[in-house]
PDB file of N, CA, C and O in Angstrom:
ATOM      1  N   UNK A   1      12.701  -5.621 -11.924  1.00  0.00           N
ATOM      2  CA  UNK A   1      11.478  -6.278 -11.503  1.00  0.00           C
ATOM      3  C   UNK A   1      10.838  -7.004 -12.688  1.00  0.00           C
ATOM      4  O   UNK A   1      10.357  -8.126 -12.533  1.00  0.00           O
ATOM      5  N   UNK A   2      10.826  -6.381 -13.865  1.00  0.00           N
ATOM      6  CA  UNK A   2      10.227  -7.003 -15.042  1.00  0.00           C
ATOM      7  C   UNK A   2      10.969  -8.286 -15.406  1.00  0.00           C
ATOM      8  O   UNK A   2      10.340  -9.295 -15.724  1.00  0.00           O
ATOM      9  N   UNK A   3      12.303  -8.254 -15.360  1.00  0.00           N
ATOM     10  CA  UNK A   3      13.082  -9.454 -15.661  1.00  0.00           C
ATOM     11  C   UNK A   3      12.767 -10.561 -14.661  1.00  0.00           C
ATOM     12  O   UNK A   3      12.664 -11.730 -15.032  1.00  0.00           O
ATOM     13  N   UNK A   4      12.618 -10.192 -13.412  1.00  0.00           N
ATOM     14  CA  UNK A   4      12.291 -11.164 -12.373  1.00  0.00           C
ATOM     15  C   UNK A   4      10.923 -11.790 -12.625  1.00  0.00           C
ATOM     16  O   UNK A   4      10.751 -12.997 -12.456  1.00  0.00           O
ATOM     17  N   UNK A   5       9.954 -10.975 -13.027  1.00  0.00           N
ATOM     18  CA  UNK A   5       8.623 -11.497 -13.336  1.00  0.00           C
ATOM     19  C   UNK A   5       8.664 -12.445 -14.533  1.00  0.00           C
ATOM     20  O   UNK A   5       8.023 -13.496 -14.515  1.00  0.00           O
ATOM     21  N   UNK A   6       9.409 -12.082 -15.561  1.00  0.00           N
ATOM     22  CA  UNK A   6       9.536 -12.949 -16.741  1.00  0.00           C
ATOM     23  C   UNK A   6      10.181 -14.278 -16.367  1.00  0.00           C
ATOM     24  O   UNK A   6       9.806 -15.323 -16.899  1.00  0.00           O
ATOM     25  N   UNK A   7      11.143 -14.244 -15.460  1.00  0.00           N
ATOM     26  CA  UNK A   7      11.800 -15.460 -15.005  1.00  0.00           C
ATOM     27  C   UNK A   7      10.781 -16.401 -14.358  1.00  0.00           C
ATOM     28  O   UNK A   7      10.803 -17.607 -14.603  1.00  0.00           O
ATOM     29  N   UNK A   8       9.899 -15.851 -13.541  1.00  0.00           N
ATOM     30  CA  UNK A   8       8.924 -16.681 -12.837  1.00  0.00           C
ATOM     31  C   UNK A   8       7.879 -17.278 -13.771  1.00  0.00           C
ATOM     32  O   UNK A   8       7.328 -18.343 -13.493  1.00  0.00           O
ATOM     33  N   UNK A   9       7.614 -16.609 -14.853  1.00  0.00           N
ATOM     34  CA  UNK A   9       6.648 -17.135 -15.815  1.00  0.00           C
ATOM     35  C   UNK A   9       7.200 -18.384 -16.498  1.00  0.00           C
ATOM     36  O   UNK A   9       6.445 -19.300 -16.824  1.00  0.00           O
ATOM     37  N   UNK A  10       8.502 -18.422 -16.711  1.00  0.00           N
ATOM     38  CA  UNK A  10       9.115 -19.533 -17.448  1.00  0.00           C
ATOM     39  C   UNK A  10       9.676 -20.637 -16.555  1.00  0.00           C
ATOM     40  O   UNK A  10       9.876 -21.753 -17.033  1.00  0.00           O
ATOM     41  N   UNK A  11       9.934 -20.368 -15.282  1.00  0.00           N
ATOM     42  CA  UNK A  11      10.566 -21.354 -14.396  1.00  0.00           C
ATOM     43  C   UNK A  11       9.826 -21.451 -13.071  1.00  0.00           C
ATOM     44  O   UNK A  11       9.056 -20.562 -12.707  1.00  0.00           O
ATOM     45  N   UNK A  12      10.066 -22.524 -12.368  1.00  0.00           N
ATOM     46  CA  UNK A  12       9.492 -22.725 -11.033  1.00  0.00           C
ATOM     47  C   UNK A  12      10.310 -21.916 -10.027  1.00  0.00           C
ATOM     48  O   UNK A  12      11.497 -22.191  -9.847  1.00  0.00           O
ATOM     49  N   UNK A  13       9.701 -20.922  -9.366  1.00  0.00           N
ATOM     50  CA  UNK A  13      10.470 -20.098  -8.431  1.00  0.00           C
ATOM     51  C   UNK A  13      10.752 -20.824  -7.115  1.00  0.00           C
ATOM     52  O   UNK A  13       9.952 -21.633  -6.645  1.00  0.00           O
ATOM     53  N   UNK A  14      11.887 -20.518  -6.548  1.00  0.00           N
ATOM     54  CA  UNK A  14      12.218 -21.060  -5.228  1.00  0.00           C
ATOM     55  C   UNK A  14      11.611 -20.148  -4.164  1.00  0.00           C
ATOM     56  O   UNK A  14      11.232 -19.019  -4.474  1.00  0.00           O
ATOM     57  N   UNK A  15      11.510 -20.612  -2.917  1.00  0.00           N
ATOM     58  CA  UNK A  15      10.995 -19.743  -1.844  1.00  0.00           C
ATOM     59  C   UNK A  15      11.796 -18.449  -1.705  1.00  0.00           C
ATOM     60  O   UNK A  15      11.237 -17.397  -1.396  1.00  0.00           O
ATOM     61  N   UNK A  16      13.096 -18.531  -1.934  1.00  0.00           N
ATOM     62  CA  UNK A  16      13.947 -17.335  -1.862  1.00  0.00           C
ATOM     63  C   UNK A  16      13.546 -16.333  -2.945  1.00  0.00           C
ATOM     64  O   UNK A  16      13.468 -15.134  -2.679  1.00  0.00           O
ATOM     65  N   UNK A  17      13.294 -16.810  -4.153  1.00  0.00           N
ATOM     66  CA  UNK A  17      12.879 -15.929  -5.244  1.00  0.00           C
ATOM     67  C   UNK A  17      11.522 -15.299  -4.958  1.00  0.00           C
ATOM     68  O   UNK A  17      11.300 -14.130  -5.274  1.00  0.00           O
ATOM     69  N   UNK A  18      10.623 -16.060  -4.369  1.00  0.00           N
ATOM     70  CA  UNK A  18       9.295 -15.525  -4.049  1.00  0.00           C
ATOM     71  C   UNK A  18       9.414 -14.392  -3.045  1.00  0.00           C
ATOM     72  O   UNK A  18       8.752 -13.365  -3.194  1.00  0.00           O
ATOM     73  N   UNK A  19      10.250 -14.562  -2.018  1.00  0.00           N
ATOM     74  CA  UNK A  19      10.465 -13.490  -1.042  1.00  0.00           C
ATOM     75  C   UNK A  19      11.014 -12.240  -1.723  1.00  0.00           C
ATOM     76  O   UNK A  19      10.563 -11.127  -1.453  1.00  0.00           O
ATOM     77  N   UNK A  20      11.985 -12.433  -2.600  1.00  0.00           N
ATOM     78  CA  UNK A  20      12.596 -11.318  -3.318  1.00  0.00           C
ATOM     79  C   UNK A  20      11.567 -10.600  -4.185  1.00  0.00           C
ATOM     80  O   UNK A  20      11.538  -9.370  -4.221  1.00  0.00           O
ATOM     81  N   UNK A  21      10.732 -11.350  -4.874  1.00  0.00           N
ATOM     82  CA  UNK A  21       9.695 -10.759  -5.712  1.00  0.00           C
ATOM     83  C   UNK A  21       8.709  -9.950  -4.879  1.00  0.00           C
ATOM     84  O   UNK A  21       8.350  -8.833  -5.252  1.00  0.00           O
ATOM     85  N   UNK A  22       8.267 -10.508  -3.750  1.00  0.00           N
ATOM     86  CA  UNK A  22       7.324  -9.794  -2.872  1.00  0.00           C
ATOM     87  C   UNK A  22       7.936  -8.478  -2.394  1.00  0.00           C
ATOM     88  O   UNK A  22       7.250  -7.458  -2.325  1.00  0.00           O
ATOM     89  N   UNK A  23       9.235  -8.504  -2.065  1.00  0.00           N
ATOM     90  CA  UNK A  23       9.906  -7.298  -1.607  1.00  0.00           C
ATOM     91  C   UNK A  23       9.893  -6.220  -2.686  1.00  0.00           C
ATOM     92  O   UNK A  23       9.531  -5.076  -2.414  1.00  0.00           O
ATOM     93  N   UNK A  24      10.287  -6.579  -3.908  1.00  0.00           N
ATOM     94  CA  UNK A  24      10.348  -5.597  -4.983  1.00  0.00           C
ATOM     95  C   UNK A  24       8.973  -5.087  -5.381  1.00  0.00           C
ATOM     96  O   UNK A  24       8.807  -3.888  -5.606  1.00  0.00           O
ATOM     97  N   UNK A  25       7.982  -5.967  -5.473  1.00  0.00           N
ATOM     98  CA  UNK A  25       6.640  -5.537  -5.851  1.00  0.00           C
ATOM     99  C   UNK A  25       6.085  -4.609  -4.788  1.00  0.00           C
ATOM    100  O   UNK A  25       5.488  -3.581  -5.107  1.00  0.00           O
ATOM    101  N   UNK A  26       6.278  -4.965  -3.529  1.00  0.00           N
ATOM    102  CA  UNK A  26       5.800  -4.119  -2.436  1.00  0.00           C
ATOM    103  C   UNK A  26       6.484  -2.761  -2.470  1.00  0.00           C
ATOM    104  O   UNK A  26       5.834  -1.726  -2.322  1.00  0.00           O
ATOM    105  N   UNK A  27       7.795  -2.768  -2.666  1.00  0.00           N
ATOM    106  CA  UNK A  27       8.546  -1.511  -2.676  1.00  0.00           C
ATOM    107  C   UNK A  27       8.139  -0.628  -3.857  1.00  0.00           C
ATOM    108  O   UNK A  27       8.026   0.588  -3.709  1.00  0.00           O
ATOM    109  N   UNK A  28       7.921  -1.226  -5.017  1.00  0.00           N
ATOM    110  CA  UNK A  28       7.550  -0.467  -6.208  1.00  0.00           C
ATOM    111  C   UNK A  28       6.109   0.043  -6.133  1.00  0.00           C
ATOM    112  O   UNK A  28       5.813   1.134  -6.619  1.00  0.00           O
ATOM    113  N   UNK A  29       5.232  -0.725  -5.541  1.00  0.00           N
ATOM    114  CA  UNK A  29       3.807  -0.378  -5.525  1.00  0.00           C
ATOM    115  C   UNK A  29       3.406   0.515  -4.352  1.00  0.00           C
ATOM    116  O   UNK A  29       2.351   1.148  -4.386  1.00  0.00           O
ATOM    117  N   UNK A  30       4.234   0.569  -3.327  1.00  0.00           N
ATOM    118  CA  UNK A  30       3.865   1.317  -2.122  1.00  0.00           C
ATOM    119  C   UNK A  30       3.489   2.774  -2.417  1.00  0.00           C
ATOM    120  O   UNK A  30       2.470   3.236  -1.904  1.00  0.00           O
ATOM    121  N   UNK A  31       4.263   3.521  -3.220  1.00  0.00           N
ATOM    122  CA  UNK A  31       3.855   4.912  -3.494  1.00  0.00           C
ATOM    123  C   UNK A  31       2.500   4.997  -4.202  1.00  0.00           C
ATOM    124  O   UNK A  31       1.714   5.898  -3.911  1.00  0.00           O
ATOM    125  N   UNK A  32       2.220   4.085  -5.113  1.00  0.00           N
ATOM    126  CA  UNK A  32       0.932   4.105  -5.814  1.00  0.00           C
ATOM    127  C   UNK A  32      -0.222   3.815  -4.869  1.00  0.00           C
ATOM    128  O   UNK A  32      -1.267   4.464  -4.929  1.00  0.00           O
ATOM    129  N   UNK A  33      -0.024   2.840  -4.001  1.00  0.00           N
ATOM    130  CA  UNK A  33      -1.073   2.455  -3.053  1.00  0.00           C
ATOM    131  C   UNK A  33      -1.341   3.576  -2.065  1.00  0.00           C
ATOM    132  O   UNK A  33      -2.498   3.893  -1.788  1.00  0.00           O
ATOM    133  N   UNK A  34      -0.291   4.181  -1.531  1.00  0.00           N
ATOM    134  CA  UNK A  34      -0.493   5.234  -0.548  1.00  0.00           C
ATOM    135  C   UNK A  34      -1.088   6.491  -1.184  1.00  0.00           C
ATOM    136  O   UNK A  34      -1.870   7.193  -0.543  1.00  0.00           O
ATOM    137  N   UNK A  35      -0.734   6.781  -2.421  1.00  0.00           N
ATOM    138  CA  UNK A  35      -1.350   7.927  -3.097  1.00  0.00           C
ATOM    139  C   UNK A  35      -2.841   7.677  -3.336  1.00  0.00           C
ATOM    140  O   UNK A  35      -3.660   8.577  -3.156  1.00  0.00           O
ATOM    141  N   UNK A  36      -3.185   6.465  -3.738  1.00  0.00           N
ATOM    142  CA  UNK A  36      -4.595   6.111  -3.929  1.00  0.00           C
ATOM    143  C   UNK A  36      -5.334   6.180  -2.595  1.00  0.00           C
ATOM    144  O   UNK A  36      -6.485   6.613  -2.534  1.00  0.00           O
ATOM    145  N   UNK A  37      -4.665   5.752  -1.533  1.00  0.00           N
ATOM    146  CA  UNK A  37      -5.268   5.817  -0.198  1.00  0.00           C
ATOM    147  C   UNK A  37      -5.575   7.255   0.186  1.00  0.00           C
ATOM    148  O   UNK A  37      -6.637   7.532   0.744  1.00  0.00           O
ATOM    149  N   UNK A  38      -4.667   8.165  -0.104  1.00  0.00           N
ATOM    150  CA  UNK A  38      -4.904   9.564   0.243  1.00  0.00           C
ATOM    151  C   UNK A  38      -6.126  10.107  -0.489  1.00  0.00           C
ATOM    152  O   UNK A  38      -6.888  10.893   0.075  1.00  0.00           O
ATOM    153  N   UNK A  39      -6.318   9.696  -1.739  1.00  0.00           N
ATOM    154  CA  UNK A  39      -7.486  10.138  -2.509  1.00  0.00           C
ATOM    155  C   UNK A  39      -8.774   9.611  -1.867  1.00  0.00           C
ATOM    156  O   UNK A  39      -9.753  10.347  -1.738  1.00  0.00           O
ATOM    157  N   UNK A  40      -8.768   8.339  -1.469  1.00  0.00           N
ATOM    158  CA  UNK A  40      -9.959   7.760  -0.839  1.00  0.00           C
ATOM    159  C   UNK A  40     -10.261   8.421   0.507  1.00  0.00           C
ATOM    160  O   UNK A  40     -11.420   8.674   0.835  1.00  0.00           O
ATOM    161  N   UNK A  41      -9.218   8.696   1.274  1.00  0.00           N
ATOM    162  CA  UNK A  41      -9.419   9.340   2.577  1.00  0.00           C
ATOM    163  C   UNK A  41      -9.962  10.756   2.412  1.00  0.00           C
ATOM    164  O   UNK A  41     -10.846  11.175   3.159  1.00  0.00           O
ATOM    165  N   UNK A  42      -9.441  11.484   1.446  1.00  0.00           N
ATOM    166  CA  UNK A  42      -9.930  12.845   1.196  1.00  0.00           C
ATOM    167  C   UNK A  42     -11.390  12.813   0.737  1.00  0.00           C
ATOM    168  O   UNK A  42     -12.163  13.725   1.030  1.00  0.00           O
ATOM    169  N   UNK A  43     -11.754  11.750   0.014  1.00  0.00           N
ATOM    170  CA  UNK A  43     -13.132  11.604  -0.464  1.00  0.00           C
ATOM    171  C   UNK A  43     -14.106  11.253   0.663  1.00  0.00           C
ATOM    172  O   UNK A  43     -15.320  11.272   0.459  1.00  0.00           O
ATOM    173  N   UNK A  44     -13.579  10.929   1.858  1.00  0.00           N
ATOM    174  CA  UNK A  44     -14.460  10.684   2.995  1.00  0.00           C
ATOM    175  C   UNK A  44     -14.501   9.254   3.498  1.00  0.00           C
ATOM    176  O   UNK A  44     -15.218   8.970   4.458  1.00  0.00           O
ATOM    177  N   UNK A  45     -13.760   8.348   2.886  1.00  0.00           N
ATOM    178  CA  UNK A  45     -13.717   6.964   3.382  1.00  0.00           C
ATOM    179  C   UNK A  45     -12.896   6.920   4.662  1.00  0.00           C
ATOM    180  O   UNK A  45     -11.909   7.643   4.797  1.00  0.00           O
ATOM    181  N   UNK A  46     -13.309   6.061   5.613  1.00  0.00           N
ATOM    182  CA  UNK A  46     -12.482   5.913   6.810  1.00  0.00           C
ATOM    183  C   UNK A  46     -11.331   4.949   6.527  1.00  0.00           C
ATOM    184  O   UNK A  46     -11.253   4.375   5.440  1.00  0.00           O
ATOM    185  N   UNK A  47     -10.445   4.772   7.495  1.00  0.00           N
ATOM    186  CA  UNK A  47      -9.239   3.959   7.284  1.00  0.00           C
ATOM    187  C   UNK A  47      -9.579   2.504   6.977  1.00  0.00           C
ATOM    188  O   UNK A  47      -8.930   1.887   6.132  1.00  0.00           O
ATOM    189  N   UNK A  48     -10.577   1.952   7.642  1.00  0.00           N
ATOM    190  CA  UNK A  48     -10.956   0.555   7.409  1.00  0.00           C
ATOM    191  C   UNK A  48     -11.513   0.375   6.007  1.00  0.00           C
ATOM    192  O   UNK A  48     -11.157  -0.582   5.320  1.00  0.00           O
ATOM    193  N   UNK A  49     -12.376   1.275   5.574  1.00  0.00           N
ATOM    194  CA  UNK A  49     -12.942   1.205   4.221  1.00  0.00           C
ATOM    195  C   UNK A  49     -11.840   1.352   3.172  1.00  0.00           C
ATOM    196  O   UNK A  49     -11.842   0.657   2.156  1.00  0.00           O
ATOM    197  N   UNK A  50     -10.909   2.255   3.425  1.00  0.00           N
ATOM    198  CA  UNK A  50      -9.801   2.477   2.486  1.00  0.00           C
ATOM    199  C   UNK A  50      -8.918   1.244   2.402  1.00  0.00           C
ATOM    200  O   UNK A  50      -8.539   0.819   1.311  1.00  0.00           O
ATOM    201  N   UNK A  51      -8.591   0.672   3.549  1.00  0.00           N
ATOM    202  CA  UNK A  51      -7.759  -0.538   3.571  1.00  0.00           C
ATOM    203  C   UNK A  51      -8.434  -1.662   2.797  1.00  0.00           C
ATOM    204  O   UNK A  51      -7.787  -2.366   2.021  1.00  0.00           O
ATOM    205  N   UNK A  52      -9.728  -1.829   3.010  1.00  0.00           N
ATOM    206  CA  UNK A  52     -10.476  -2.873   2.317  1.00  0.00           C
ATOM    207  C   UNK A  52     -10.511  -2.620   0.807  1.00  0.00           C
ATOM    208  O   UNK A  52     -10.353  -3.550   0.016  1.00  0.00           O
ATOM    209  N   UNK A  53     -10.716  -1.379   0.417  1.00  0.00           N
ATOM    210  CA  UNK A  53     -10.779  -1.029  -1.006  1.00  0.00           C
ATOM    211  C   UNK A  53      -9.443  -1.267  -1.710  1.00  0.00           C
ATOM    212  O   UNK A  53      -9.410  -1.559  -2.906  1.00  0.00           O
ATOM    213  N   UNK A  54      -8.353  -1.141  -0.973  1.00  0.00           N
ATOM    214  CA  UNK A  54      -7.029  -1.321  -1.551  1.00  0.00           C
ATOM    215  C   UNK A  54      -6.528  -2.756  -1.449  1.00  0.00           C
ATOM    216  O   UNK A  54      -5.427  -3.067  -1.903  1.00  0.00           O
ATOM    217  N   UNK A  55      -7.342  -3.634  -0.850  1.00  0.00           N
ATOM    218  CA  UNK A  55      -6.987  -5.048  -0.805  1.00  0.00           C
ATOM    219  C   UNK A  55      -6.207  -5.496   0.407  1.00  0.00           C
ATOM    220  O   UNK A  55      -5.678  -6.607   0.416  1.00  0.00           O
ATOM    221  N   UNK A  56      -6.118  -4.671   1.429  1.00  0.00           N
ATOM    222  CA  UNK A  56      -5.432  -5.082   2.646  1.00  0.00           C
ATOM    223  C   UNK A  56      -6.326  -6.024   3.434  1.00  0.00           C
ATOM    224  O   UNK A  56      -7.525  -5.781   3.571  1.00  0.00           O
ATOM    225  N   UNK A  57      -5.751  -7.089   3.946  1.00  0.00           N
ATOM    226  CA  UNK A  57      -6.504  -8.046   4.760  1.00  0.00           C
ATOM    227  C   UNK A  57      -6.692  -7.484   6.156  1.00  0.00           C
ATOM    228  O   UNK A  57      -7.758  -7.628   6.754  1.00  0.00           O
ATOM    229  N   UNK A  58      -5.651  -6.841   6.676  1.00  0.00           N
ATOM    230  CA  UNK A  58      -5.689  -6.277   8.020  1.00  0.00           C
ATOM    231  C   UNK A  58      -5.575  -4.757   7.949  1.00  0.00           C
ATOM    232  O   UNK A  58      -4.582  -4.243   7.433  1.00  0.00           O
ATOM    233  N   UNK A  59      -6.570  -4.027   8.455  1.00  0.00           N
ATOM    234  CA  UNK A  59      -6.497  -2.556   8.442  1.00  0.00           C
ATOM    235  C   UNK A  59      -5.276  -2.010   9.184  1.00  0.00           C
ATOM    236  O   UNK A  59      -4.761  -0.947   8.836  1.00  0.00           O
ATOM    237  N   UNK A  60      -4.813  -2.735  10.203  1.00  0.00           N
ATOM    238  CA  UNK A  60      -3.646  -2.282  10.961  1.00  0.00           C
ATOM    239  C   UNK A  60      -2.403  -2.235  10.066  1.00  0.00           C
ATOM    240  O   UNK A  60      -1.569  -1.340  10.198  1.00  0.00           O
ATOM    241  N   UNK A  61      -2.291  -3.186   9.173  1.00  0.00           N
ATOM    242  CA  UNK A  61      -1.145  -3.202   8.253  1.00  0.00           C
ATOM    243  C   UNK A  61      -1.202  -1.981   7.327  1.00  0.00           C
ATOM    244  O   UNK A  61      -0.179  -1.354   7.051  1.00  0.00           O
ATOM    245  N   UNK A  62      -2.394  -1.656   6.856  1.00  0.00           N
ATOM    246  CA  UNK A  62      -2.564  -0.466   6.017  1.00  0.00           C
ATOM    247  C   UNK A  62      -2.162   0.792   6.793  1.00  0.00           C
ATOM    248  O   UNK A  62      -1.426   1.637   6.284  1.00  0.00           O
ATOM    249  N   UNK A  63      -2.656   0.903   8.032  1.00  0.00           N
ATOM    250  CA  UNK A  63      -2.358   2.080   8.851  1.00  0.00           C
ATOM    251  C   UNK A  63      -0.858   2.222   9.063  1.00  0.00           C
ATOM    252  O   UNK A  63      -0.321   3.326   8.973  1.00  0.00           O
ATOM    253  N   UNK A  64      -0.176   1.114   9.345  1.00  0.00           N
ATOM    254  CA  UNK A  64       1.267   1.148   9.556  1.00  0.00           C
ATOM    255  C   UNK A  64       2.001   1.584   8.282  1.00  0.00           C
ATOM    256  O   UNK A  64       2.927   2.392   8.343  1.00  0.00           O
ATOM    257  N   UNK A  65       1.592   1.056   7.150  1.00  0.00           N
ATOM    258  CA  UNK A  65       2.236   1.414   5.878  1.00  0.00           C
ATOM    259  C   UNK A  65       1.974   2.884   5.526  1.00  0.00           C
ATOM    260  O   UNK A  65       2.872   3.586   5.061  1.00  0.00           O
ATOM    261  N   UNK A  66       0.755   3.336   5.748  1.00  0.00           N
ATOM    262  CA  UNK A  66       0.390   4.729   5.478  1.00  0.00           C
ATOM    263  C   UNK A  66       1.221   5.669   6.354  1.00  0.00           C
ATOM    264  O   UNK A  66       1.744   6.677   5.879  1.00  0.00           O
ATOM    265  N   UNK A  67       1.332   5.324   7.633  1.00  0.00           N
ATOM    266  CA  UNK A  67       2.083   6.172   8.555  1.00  0.00           C
ATOM    267  C   UNK A  67       3.566   6.208   8.197  1.00  0.00           C
ATOM    268  O   UNK A  67       4.203   7.255   8.310  1.00  0.00           O
ATOM    269  N   UNK A  68       4.114   5.086   7.772  1.00  0.00           N
ATOM    270  CA  UNK A  68       5.523   5.063   7.359  1.00  0.00           C
ATOM    271  C   UNK A  68       5.754   5.951   6.137  1.00  0.00           C
ATOM    272  O   UNK A  68       6.817   6.559   6.007  1.00  0.00           O
ATOM    273  N   UNK A  69       4.777   6.029   5.249  1.00  0.00           N
ATOM    274  CA  UNK A  69       4.932   6.811   4.022  1.00  0.00           C
ATOM    275  C   UNK A  69       4.658   8.297   4.248  1.00  0.00           C
ATOM    276  O   UNK A  69       5.436   9.145   3.812  1.00  0.00           O
ATOM    277  N   UNK A  70       3.549   8.614   4.932  1.00  0.00           N
ATOM    278  CA  UNK A  70       3.144  10.011   5.107  1.00  0.00           C
ATOM    279  C   UNK A  70       3.574  10.631   6.435  1.00  0.00           C
ATOM    280  O   UNK A  70       3.535  11.852   6.583  1.00  0.00           O
ATOM    281  N   UNK A  71       3.980   9.812   7.400  1.00  0.00           N
ATOM    282  CA  UNK A  71       4.401  10.346   8.691  1.00  0.00           C
ATOM    283  C   UNK A  71       3.262  10.639   9.644  1.00  0.00           C
ATOM    284  O   UNK A  71       3.474  11.253  10.689  1.00  0.00           O
ATOM    285  N   UNK A  72       2.071  10.215   9.305  1.00  0.00           N
ATOM    286  CA  UNK A  72       0.910  10.382  10.184  1.00  0.00           C
ATOM    287  C   UNK A  72      -0.113   9.299   9.873  1.00  0.00           C
ATOM    288  O   UNK A  72      -0.093   8.696   8.800  1.00  0.00           O
ATOM    289  N   UNK A  73      -1.001   9.064  10.820  1.00  0.00           N
ATOM    290  CA  UNK A  73      -2.015   8.026  10.627  1.00  0.00           C
ATOM    291  C   UNK A  73      -3.043   8.492   9.600  1.00  0.00           C
ATOM    292  O   UNK A  73      -3.156   9.688   9.334  1.00  0.00           O
ATOM    293  N   UNK A  74      -3.789   7.557   9.025  1.00  0.00           N
ATOM    294  CA  UNK A  74      -4.829   7.962   8.074  1.00  0.00           C
ATOM    295  C   UNK A  74      -5.853   8.926   8.673  1.00  0.00           C
ATOM    296  O   UNK A  74      -6.281   9.869   8.007  1.00  0.00           O
ATOM    297  N   UNK A  75      -6.247   8.690   9.929  1.00  0.00           N
ATOM    298  CA  UNK A  75      -7.248   9.583  10.540  1.00  0.00           C
ATOM    299  C   UNK A  75      -6.674  10.982  10.774  1.00  0.00           C
ATOM    300  O   UNK A  75      -7.380  11.973  10.585  1.00  0.00           O
ATOM    301  N   UNK A  76      -5.411  11.078  11.181  1.00  0.00           N
ATOM    302  CA  UNK A  76      -4.778  12.392  11.358  1.00  0.00           C
ATOM    303  C   UNK A  76      -4.648  13.106  10.012  1.00  0.00           C
ATOM    304  O   UNK A  76      -4.870  14.313   9.920  1.00  0.00           O
ATOM    305  N   UNK A  77      -4.291  12.362   8.981  1.00  0.00           N
ATOM    306  CA  UNK A  77      -4.200  12.910   7.626  1.00  0.00           C
ATOM    307  C   UNK A  77      -5.558  13.468   7.194  1.00  0.00           C
ATOM    308  O   UNK A  77      -5.649  14.567   6.646  1.00  0.00           O
ATOM    309  N   UNK A  78      -6.595  12.698   7.449  1.00  0.00           N
ATOM    310  CA  UNK A  78      -7.946  13.088   7.053  1.00  0.00           C
ATOM    311  C   UNK A  78      -8.385  14.351   7.802  1.00  0.00           C
ATOM    312  O   UNK A  78      -8.930  15.276   7.200  1.00  0.00           O
ATOM    313  N   UNK A  79      -8.149  14.384   9.107  1.00  0.00           N
ATOM    314  CA  UNK A  79      -8.534  15.556   9.904  1.00  0.00           C
ATOM    315  C   UNK A  79      -7.792  16.811   9.448  1.00  0.00           C
ATOM    316  O   UNK A  79      -8.384  17.886   9.354  1.00  0.00           O
ATOM    317  N   UNK A  80      -6.501  16.672   9.165  1.00  0.00           N
ATOM    318  CA  UNK A  80      -5.706  17.806   8.698  1.00  0.00           C
ATOM    319  C   UNK A  80      -6.212  18.326   7.364  1.00  0.00           C
ATOM    320  O   UNK A  80      -6.291  19.536   7.154  1.00  0.00           O
ATOM    321  N   UNK A  81      -6.556  17.413   6.461  1.00  0.00           N
ATOM    322  CA  UNK A  81      -7.061  17.820   5.142  1.00  0.00           C
ATOM    323  C   UNK A  81      -8.419  18.501   5.245  1.00  0.00           C
ATOM    324  O   UNK A  81      -8.687  19.463   4.526  1.00  0.00           O
ATOM    325  N   UNK A  82      -9.281  18.008   6.138  1.00  0.00           N
ATOM    326  CA  UNK A  82     -10.610  18.614   6.299  1.00  0.00           C
ATOM    327  C   UNK A  82     -10.472  20.033   6.857  1.00  0.00           C
ATOM    328  O   UNK A  82     -11.161  20.948   6.405  1.00  0.00           O
ATOM    329  N   UNK A  83      -9.582  20.216   7.839  1.00  0.00           N
ATOM    330  CA  UNK A  83      -9.375  21.542   8.401  1.00  0.00           C
ATOM    331  C   UNK A  83      -8.827  22.509   7.375  1.00  0.00           C
ATOM    332  O   UNK A  83      -9.204  23.681   7.355  1.00  0.00           O
ATOM    333  N   UNK A  84      -7.925  22.019   6.511  1.00  0.00           N
ATOM    334  CA  UNK A  84      -7.289  22.873   5.513  1.00  0.00           C
ATOM    335  C   UNK A  84      -8.267  23.282   4.417  1.00  0.00           C
ATOM    336  O   UNK A  84      -8.192  24.396   3.897  1.00  0.00           O
ATOM    337  N   UNK A  85      -9.174  22.394   4.070  1.00  0.00           N
ATOM    338  CA  UNK A  85     -10.140  22.697   3.001  1.00  0.00           C
ATOM    339  C   UNK A  85     -11.259  23.466   3.595  1.00  0.00           C
ATOM    340  O   UNK A  85     -12.197  23.836   2.889  1.00  0.00           O
TER     341      UNK A  85
END
């Protein structure tokens, strides 16, 4: 990923390269984003507030990504954590 980023700094990227870069950045950053989301949800933010804080344009996209990573929706995650604590 670092080599790819350095390439883009020095050259004009093609649309194919841009797609590839978006894929790798998304794949690399997804665990960090979802972990940060879990912290915000545990702190009491709702899914829309969390999505907005993390830079998602559409809360539905955040919910889908969160569910793919954790196996449950943000609200279900939040309810489970509140019951456990």
